[in-house]
C-alpha positions, 0 to 999 in steps of 0.5 A, a space after each residue: 506858068 500860071 493857066 487861070 485865076 481870080 482876083 476878088 477885090 474885097 471893100 470891108 465897108 461896102 460888100 456891094 463895091 466887091 469886084 471879081 475878076 476871073 483872068 486867063 494868061 497866055 502871052 504875059 504874066 501880067 493882068 491890068 485892071 482898070 482904077 475906073 472901076 473903083 472907088 476911093 479907099 481900102 480894098 483887100 484883094 484875094 488871088 488865086 491861081 492855078 500853075 503846073 497843076 497846083 493851086 496857089 493863093 495871096 492876099 494884100 491890102 490895097 488903098 485906091 486913091 482917085 483924083 
């Protein structure tokens, strides 16, 4: 089970818009992030977490669309 971790949303075109979100999971394995924190454009998500005493990580690109 995931114990804690962080999500870093990197915006290549403007590092001032980067967002770092630490998290701890207890009953759910879902982390909800409000779209209101972002502006329209591309972000690279870098997630790291600890599970059963081991470190893990993942990277994924996202394009945020706001209306």
